[in-house]
C-alpha positions in Angstrom: 15.6 46.7 38.4 14.5 46.2 34.5 10.9 46.7 35.2 10.1 48.3 31.3 11.8 45.7 29.7 10.9 42.7 31.4 7.1 43.9 31.1 7.5 44.6 27.3 9.1 41.5 27.0 6.3 39.8 28.6 3.7 41.7 26.4 5.4 40.7 23.2 5.5 36.6 24.4 2.0 36.5 25.6 -0.5 37.7 23.4 -3.5 36.2 24.6 -5.4 36.6 21.7 -2.5 35.3 19.8 -0.8 36.6 17.0 -2.7 35.2 14.4 -5.6 37.8 15.4 -3.5 40.4 13.7 -2.5 38.6 10.5 0.7 37.3 12.0 1.7 33.9 11.9 1.3 32.1 15.2 4.0 31.3 17.9 2.8 28.1 19.6 -0.1 25.3 19.1 -2.4 27.2 20.9 -2.3 30.2 19.3 -2.6 28.2 16.1 -5.5 26.3 17.2 -6.8 29.2 18.8 -7.0 30.9 14.9 -8.7 27.7 13.2 -11.3 28.1 16.0 -12.4 31.4 15.0 -12.3 30.6 11.6 -15.1 27.9 12.1 -18.4 28.6 11.2 -21.1 26.7 13.7 -24.5 25.6 12.4 -26.6 27.1 14.6 -29.8 26.8 12.4 -29.5 22.7 13.4 -29.0 23.6 17.2 -32.2 25.4 17.3 -34.6 23.1 14.8 -33.5 20.0 17.3 -34.5 22.0 20.6 -30.8 22.1 21.8 -30.9 25.8 22.3 -33.5 28.1 22.6 -34.4 30.7 20.1 -33.6 33.8 22.1 -30.4 32.1 22.5 -30.2 31.4 18.7 -31.1 35.1 18.0 -28.3 36.5 20.4 -25.4 34.2 19.1 -26.4 34.9 15.4 -26.4 38.3 16.1 -23.3 38.7 18.2 -21.1 36.9 15.2 -22.5 38.7 12.8 -22.0 42.5 14.1 -18.8 44.5 14.2 -16.7 44.7 17.4 -18.4 48.4 18.4 -21.5 46.7 17.9 -20.7 43.8 20.1 -19.7 45.8 22.7 -22.9 47.7 22.6 -24.9 44.4 22.6 -22.8 43.4 25.6 -23.0 46.9 27.7 -26.8 46.7 26.9 -27.8 43.1 27.8 -25.0 42.5 30.6 -25.8 39.6 33.3 -28.4 38.1 30.3 -25.5 38.0 27.8 -23.0 35.9 30.2 -26.0 33.5 31.3 -26.5 33.0 27.4 -23.0 31.9 26.7 -23.1 29.9 29.7 -26.6 28.3 28.8 -24.7 27.5 25.1 -21.9 26.0 26.5 -24.4 24.0 29.0 -26.8 22.2 26.3 -24.3 21.7 23.5 -22.2 18.3 23.8 -20.2 19.0 20.4 -16.5 20.0 21.3 -16.0 21.8 18.3 -18.6 24.3 19.1 -17.5 24.3 22.8 -14.0 25.2 21.6 -15.8 28.2 19.8 -18.0 29.3 22.1 -15.0 29.5 25.0 -12.9 31.5 22.5 -15.9 33.7 22.1 -15.5 34.2 25.8 -11.8 34.6 26.0 -11.7 37.2 23.2 -14.4 39.1 24.5 -12.6 39.1 28.3 -9.6 39.9 26.5 -11.0 42.7 24.3 -11.9 44.4 27.8 -11.1 42.7 30.5 -14.1 45.3 32.7 -16.6 42.6 30.6 -15.5 40.3 33.6 -18.5 41.9 35.8 -21.1 40.6 33.6 -20.3 37.2 34.6 -20.1 38.1 38.6 -23.4 40.0 38.0 -25.0 36.4 36.7 -23.6 34.3 39.4 -25.1 36.9 41.8 -28.8 36.2 40.2 -28.2 32.6 39.9 -29.6 30.6 42.4 -27.5 28.3 45.1 -23.7 29.1 45.3 -22.7 29.5 41.8 -19.6 31.8 41.2 -18.5 33.6 38.1 -16.1 30.6 37.6 -18.0 27.7 38.7 -19.1 26.3 35.3 -15.4 27.1 33.5 -13.8 25.2 36.9 -16.1 22.3 36.0 -14.8 22.2 32.0 -10.7 21.5 33.8 -12.0 17.7 34.1 -12.9 17.4 30.3 -11.0 15.3 27.9 -10.1 18.0 24.7 -7.1 19.8 25.7 -7.7 23.2 23.6 -10.9 23.1 25.3 -9.4 22.5 28.9 -6.5 25.1 28.3 -8.9 27.9 26.8 -11.1 27.4 29.6 -8.2 28.1 32.1 -7.5 31.0 30.1 -11.3 32.3 30.9 -10.8 31.5 34.6 -7.8 33.6 34.9 -8.8 36.4 33.5 -12.2 36.3 35.5 -9.7 35.9 38.4 -7.6 38.9 38.1 -9.8 41.6 36.4 -12.2 42.6 39.3 -12.0 43.1 43.2 -13.8 40.0 43.8 -11.0 37.2 43.9 -10.7 33.4 44.1 -10.3 31.6 46.8 -11.0 28.6 49.7 -11.4 25.3 47.7 -11.9 26.9 44.0 -8.4 28.9 44.1 -7.4 25.7 45.4 -8.3 23.2 43.0 -7.6 25.8 40.4 -3.8 26.1 41.6 -3.5 22.6 42.0 -4.5 22.1 38.4 -1.7 24.3 37.2 0.9 22.9 39.3 -0.2 19.2 37.5 -0.8 20.7 33.7 2.9 22.2 34.6 4.9 19.0 35.5 2.7 16.8 32.5 5.4 15.6 30.6 3.1 15.7 27.6 1.8 19.2 28.0 1.8 20.7 24.1 0.4 24.3 25.8 2.8 24.7 28.4 3.2 28.3 27.4 -0.6 28.6 27.9 -0.5 27.1 31.5 2.9 29.5 32.2 0.8 32.4 30.9 -2.3 32.0 33.1 0.2 31.5 36.4 2.4 35.0 35.2 -1.3 36.6 35.4 -2.3 35.0 38.7 0.4 35.8 40.7 0.7 39.3 39.8 -1.7 39.3 42.9 -0.5 39.0 46.1 -3.6 37.3 47.3 -3.0 34.5 44.8 1.0 34.7 45.9 0.7 33.1 49.0 -1.9 30.4 48.3 1.0 29.6 45.4 3.6 29.2 48.0 1.3 27.7 50.6 0.2 25.0 47.5 4.0 24.1 46.9 3.8 26.0 44.0 7.2 26.9 43.8 8.5 23.5 43.9 6.9 22.6 41.0 8.0 25.3 39.2 11.9 24.5 40.3 11.7 20.9 39.5 10.5 22.1 35.7 13.0 24.9 35.6 15.6 22.1 36.6 14.6 20.1 33.4 15.3 20.7 30.0 12.6 23.2 29.2 12.7 26.0 26.0 14.0 29.0 27.3 10.5 30.8 26.4 9.2 28.6 29.3 12.5 29.4 31.5 11.6 32.7 31.4 7.6 32.5 31.6 8.4 30.3 34.9 11.1 33.2 36.1 8.9 35.3 35.6 6.4 33.6 38.3 9.4 33.4 40.7 9.8 37.4 40.2 6.2 38.3 40.7 6.6 36.1 44.2 9.7 37.9 44.9 8.3 41.3 45.2 6.5 39.9 48.6 8.9 40.5 51.4 7.5 37.8 53.5 7.5 35.2 51.0 11.4 36.3 50.1 12.4 34.7 53.3 11.0 31.6 52.2 12.0 31.6 48.5 15.3 30.3 48.7 14.8 27.9 51.4 13.5 25.8 48.2 16.9 26.5 46.3 16.0 28.9 44.2 19.3 30.5 43.7 21.3 27.1 42.4 18.6 26.6 39.7 18.5 29.8 38.1 22.4 30.4 38.5 22.5 27.4 36.5 20.2 28.9 33.8 22.1 32.3 33.9 25.1 30.5 33.3 23.8 28.4 30.3 21.4 30.7 28.6 22.2 32.9 25.4 18.8 34.7 25.5 18.8 38.6 26.9 15.7 38.0 28.2 16.2 35.1 30.3 19.3 36.8 31.7 17.0 40.0 32.7 14.5 38.5 34.2 16.7 36.1 36.5 18.7 39.3 37.4 16.0 40.7 38.3 15.0 37.8 40.5 18.1 37.9 42.1 17.9 41.8 43.0 15.0 41.6 44.7 16.2 38.5 46.8 18.8 41.0 48.2 16.3 44.0 48.5 12.8 42.8 49.7 13.6 40.7 52.7 13.0 42.6 56.0 15.5 40.7 57.9 19.0 41.5 57.3 19.7 37.8 57.9 17.6 37.0 55.1 19.1 39.0 52.3 23.0 38.1 53.8 21.6 34.5 53.5 20.3 35.2 49.6 23.5 37.0 48.8 25.6 34.2 50.2 23.7 31.5 48.2 24.9 33.6 44.9 28.2 33.5 46.0 28.2 29.9 46.8 26.8 29.3 43.2 29.1 31.4 41.6 27.1 34.0 40.6 29.7 37.0 40.4 32.0 35.1 38.0 28.8 35.2 35.6 28.3 39.0 36.6 31.7 39.8 35.5 30.9 38.1 32.2 27.8 39.9 31.7 29.1 43.2 32.4 31.6 42.4 30.1 29.4 42.5 27.5 27.9 45.1 25.0 24.3 45.3 26.9 21.9 48.1 25.5 19.4 48.2 28.5 20.6 50.7 31.3 18.3 48.8 33.5 20.1 45.3 33.1 23.4 47.1 33.4 21.8 48.7 36.7 21.3 45.5 38.0 24.6 43.7 37.4 26.5 46.7 38.9 23.9 46.3 42.3 24.5 42.8 42.5 28.0 43.1 42.1 28.4 45.3 44.4 26.0 43.6 46.8 27.7 40.7 46.5 31.4 41.4 47.0 30.7 43.6 50.2 28.9 40.0 51.3 32.4 38.3 50.3 34.1 40.5 52.5 32.2 39.8 55.8 32.1 36.4 54.8 33.5 34.2 57.5 34.5 30.5 56.8 31.1 29.4 58.8 28.8 31.5 56.3 31.0 29.9 53.2 30.4 26.4 54.9 26.8 27.0 55.7 25.9 28.8 52.1 27.3 25.8 50.4 25.5 23.3 52.6 22.3 24.7 52.2 22.8 25.0 48.2 22.9 21.3 48.2 26.3 21.4 46.4 28.9 20.1 48.2 32.4 20.3 46.9 36.0 19.9 48.7 36.1 23.3 49.5 39.1 23.9 52.0 36.9 24.4 55.1 36.1 20.3 54.8 39.3 19.5 55.4 40.2 22.5 58.2 41.1 21.0 61.1 40.5 24.7 62.9 37.4 25.0 61.0 35.9 21.3 62.6 37.9 22.7 66.1 36.2 26.4 66.2 32.9 25.3 64.6 31.7 21.8 65.2 29.2 23.0 68.0 27.5 25.9 65.5 25.9 22.8 63.4 23.4 22.4 66.6 21.9 25.8 65.7 18.4 26.1 64.4 17.3 22.9 65.9 20.6 20.9 63.6 19.4 22.7 60.5 23.3 22.2 58.6 22.9 18.3 60.0 19.6 17.7 58.7 20.5 19.0 56.0 23.4 16.6 55.7 21.2 13.7 56.5 19.0 14.5 53.7 21.8 14.7 51.1 22.8 11.3 52.3 19.0 10.0 51.9 18.6 11.2 48.5 21.6 12.4 46.4 23.0 10.4 43.9 26.3 12.0 43.3 29.4 10.5 44.8 31.0 13.7 45.1 27.8 15.0 47.6 27.7 11.8 49.3 31.6 11.8 50.0 31.5 15.1 51.2 28.6 14.7 53.6 29.9 11.3 55.2 33.2 13.1 56.0 31.4 16.2 57.4 29.2 13.9 59.8 32.4 12.2 61.1 34.1 15.7 61.7 31.2 16.9 63.7 31.4 13.7 65.6 34.9 14.1 66.1 34.9 17.6 67.4 31.7 17.6 69.4 31.4 15.4 72.5 27.6 14.7 71.8 27.9 14.8 68.5 27.4 10.9 68.4 23.6 10.4 69.8 22.3 13.5 67.7 23.5 11.7 64.8 22.1 8.8 65.6 18.8 10.3 66.5 18.9 12.3 63.0 19.5 8.8 61.2 22.7 9.9 59.9 24.6 6.9 61.7 22.2 4.1 59.4 22.7 6.0 56.1 26.5 6.4 56.3 27.0 2.7 57.1 24.8 2.0 53.7 27.5 3.8 51.9 30.3 1.5 53.0 29.4 -0.9 50.1 28.8 1.9 47.7 30.4 1.5 43.9 32.7 4.4 44.1 35.7 4.0 46.2 35.6 7.7 47.6 32.2 7.1 49.1 33.1 3.8 50.7 36.4 5.4 52.0 34.5 8.7 53.4 31.8 6.4 55.0 33.9 3.8 56.6 35.8 6.7 58.4 32.8 8.1 59.7 31.6 4.7 61.1 34.4 4.6 62.9 34.7 7.9 63.8 31.0 7.0 65.2 32.3 4.0 66.6 35.3 4.7 68.5 36.3 7.3 71.1 40.0 7.6 71.3 40.5 9.6 68.4 44.5 10.0 68.8 44.9 6.3 68.2 42.5 6.4 65.6 44.5 9.0 63.9 47.8 6.9 64.2 46.0 3.5 63.0 44.7 5.5 59.8 47.9 7.3 59.1 49.6 4.1 59.4 47.3 2.3 56.7 47.8 4.7 54.5 51.3 5.0 54.7 
């Protein structure tokens, strides 16, 4: 698995202080603004004269700004929690956004330089009265209007949540993960890379992975990836899925959200090696990490259904210098080819239904298939039938609607008690709606399905249909 190169990609793309710090051009909007904020000069004298800050706070911040990095480090070590307290007090008593931006950037930079400095904020929180936490004040700042400020606050929160043994939990964690989700789906978010970076860092910790899944985080990530986003966002959000896929327990649930189809589409279309690399790493985890053989098999079948093997053959024919990527490709080809050999017609059908990408593959029109397998659609509490009815309810694709209607009809035709089950699942009502669909194929398959739901003499119906089409 291509760990080393993926982590290198991550370091290169996510320079948290920003390339501008090192004399390089900024790579995104946040880096550019952060560099401009660092160049600002705050008139601290005016704040102390107007009694907005104390003399002690004034002397500290002036001294801190005028010291070398080595001397600043000594200040932080010497003053510890008092240093954190002064930073928080300054932010709390100053309303001007220009200055708040500057203070947050100072805090973000000091945490980036030495992550262990996060401990001073935890020490300060323990000394405070009430139920204050190291990130309380920064979480409150996520409700401000200035977009740079809230994104800078989120970077600080992430560092505090990830850099010590004390982990965020409860309502604080739920609130922060919900905020990240809202930012990922906000169409006007100019700081998407920064949001994704925070999520990447959070998901390096298993406690946060579990909470993110429970908070419908994966659904949000896949919705974003299904739309039109830059290759950089594709890489960062797929990295997040890669983090989730290291947890065997989560692997059992990941592809229930159709991860494979979404990533397979990106793999087919992308021209960026780092995007291909991270997707292949996810696919390998999904076929290696689950503890149950059935889950591994289901994930492999989903890849086969989404024609990943074909894309792997394309990649294998390209000149790829990264040995880890070559190894991932060879592993996946071998794994999927073995799955193809063991593939039954029902496995193929089940994988197609679960992918949600229905087409007229041979099994749908096979009399033998329906005669032998119709009863198997009752398995796992009618899982496949529920997916078919859900597709009828939500899909706008005429091909998917036509195939789904056809399959419900064939199920009823071959399974004696199928009519009542389909009615209970709401399938009959849905199929009847499509009898007036604008697409002629959908209308035709819906009509046939309704007839199968209504008529019991299948041989008579078959003859009537043949006469009607002759």
